[in-house]
Phi, psi and omega in degrees: 000152179265141177281167178238144177073197183257001180066213181245050180284183183301320178296318179295316180297319177298316180297318180295316178298319179297316178297319177298320181296315180294321182294339175295334183249358184222131181278080184304319187283346175262359185268167174217160179297131185220042178302337179295344179276359178260128178252157181055038182261122172283160180302128179063018181283322183203155181227144186233137167244145180221143167253110191327109174071004183237321187213148175219140173237125182238119181258129177249110181293329180201064178079191180118184178204134179222170171248125178266129174269103182283056184304134179099336175283142179293141177304133181084358176297151177277133179241134175261126180250119178241138179249130177248125178274107185291333180287311185259002173057048175217158181265140168278159177300129182290156175237158180244130178229164176267141177294135176221182182306323180218141181249115178288134178230132175212130182302148182279003181197182179277168179091198181270129179225153173234129171263127174248121182245122181238142171285130178271128181268000000 
């Protein structure tokens, strides 16, 4: 018989570890799909989950650049932007920016990346 999927090979284990690492910093279960918050988005360029006014996770499957509408965050609120490299399973040093109508996001390297944006209290 033929198997289905990739099983639990090294790539699958790496993907699972990556998802777990991102979930440590993002409340996945309180989030909802929010692709509508992405501007200048080409088809399948990026995908967004949001926890209303508090957190956003934007996944880039293979590069690109979008504008995130941090809807619900107060204008001028401080936002922490953290980038997770899904291939090498590590976080880049976070940066702090001020909320404005749109936050430009572009992965810091090639491959799959996730940006986690949190309102700083």
